[in-house]
Every structure is written in structure tokens, then in C-alpha cells.
C-alpha positions in Angstrom: 0.0 0.0 0.0 2.7 2.5 1.2 4.1 4.6 -1.6 1.1 4.2 -4.0 -1.3 5.2 -1.2 0.9 8.2 -0.5 0.8 9.3 -4.1 -2.9 9.0 -4.3 -3.3 10.8 -0.9 -1.1 13.7 -2.2 -3.1 13.9 -5.4 -6.5 14.0 -3.7 -5.3 16.4 -1.1 -4.1 18.8 -3.8 -7.4 18.5 -5.6 -9.0 19.8 -2.4 -6.5 22.6 -2.3 -5.3 21.5 1.2 -1.8 21.8 2.5 -0.3 19.0 4.5 -0.6 21.2 7.6 -4.3 21.9 6.9 -5.0 18.2 6.5 -3.0 17.4 9.6 -5.1 20.0 11.5 -8.4 18.5 10.3 -7.2 15.0 11.3 -5.8 16.1 14.6 -2.4 14.6 13.8 1.0 16.1 13.1 2.2 17.2 9.7 5.1 14.7 10.1 2.6 11.9 10.1 0.8 13.2 7.0 4.2 13.7 5.3 5.2 10.1 6.2 2.0 8.7 4.8 2.5 10.6 1.6 6.2 9.5 1.3 5.1 5.9 2.0 7.2 5.6 5.1 4.2 5.4 7.4 1.0 3.4 7.2 -2.2 5.2 8.5 -4.3 3.4 11.1 -7.7 2.3 9.9 -9.2 5.2 11.9 -7.0 7.8 10.2 -7.5 6.3 6.8 -11.3 6.5 7.3 -11.1 10.1 8.4 -8.8 11.0 5.5 -11.3 9.5 3.1 -14.2 11.5 4.6 -12.3 14.8 4.5 -11.1 14.3 0.9 -14.5 12.9 -0.3 -13.2 9.7 -1.6 -13.6 6.1 -0.5 -11.0 4.1 1.4 -10.8 1.8 -1.6 -10.0 4.7 -3.9 -7.2 5.8 -1.6 -5.8 2.2 -1.6 -6.2 2.0 -5.4 -8.9 -0.7 -5.1 -11.8 1.1 -7.0 -14.8 -1.1 -7.3 
């Protein structure tokens, strides 16, 4: 999942015109965690992934690259 998820997260975040800091603030996590997820060096927890998908308006499957 890692790097591919990170690339999709970055693309969806930019489509929403959000900075990493703004997304981190909305999630209640640090910018370092958001950056790590985008670089593929961190895996988001299920809870964080669910919150990211809600904020960005995409499904968790879309973030994972598993569109149905």
C-alpha cells in the first residue's frame, strides 16, 4: 500500500487545495505523520484512513487503489 497510497493521498489532497498542515489539523495529527504517509514511510491506522477519506470525499478503496 505505502508509496502508492501516499501518491494518491497527495493527489486527492491537492485536488481539495489542502496543504499537508491543513489536512493534519483537520485530522488532529502532526504534519510529520501526513508527510510520512505521503512518502510511503508510514501506514495510516484504519481510523486515520477512514477520516482522510471522509475529509477528501473519496472512498478508502480509492485511496488504496482498489476502486470497485
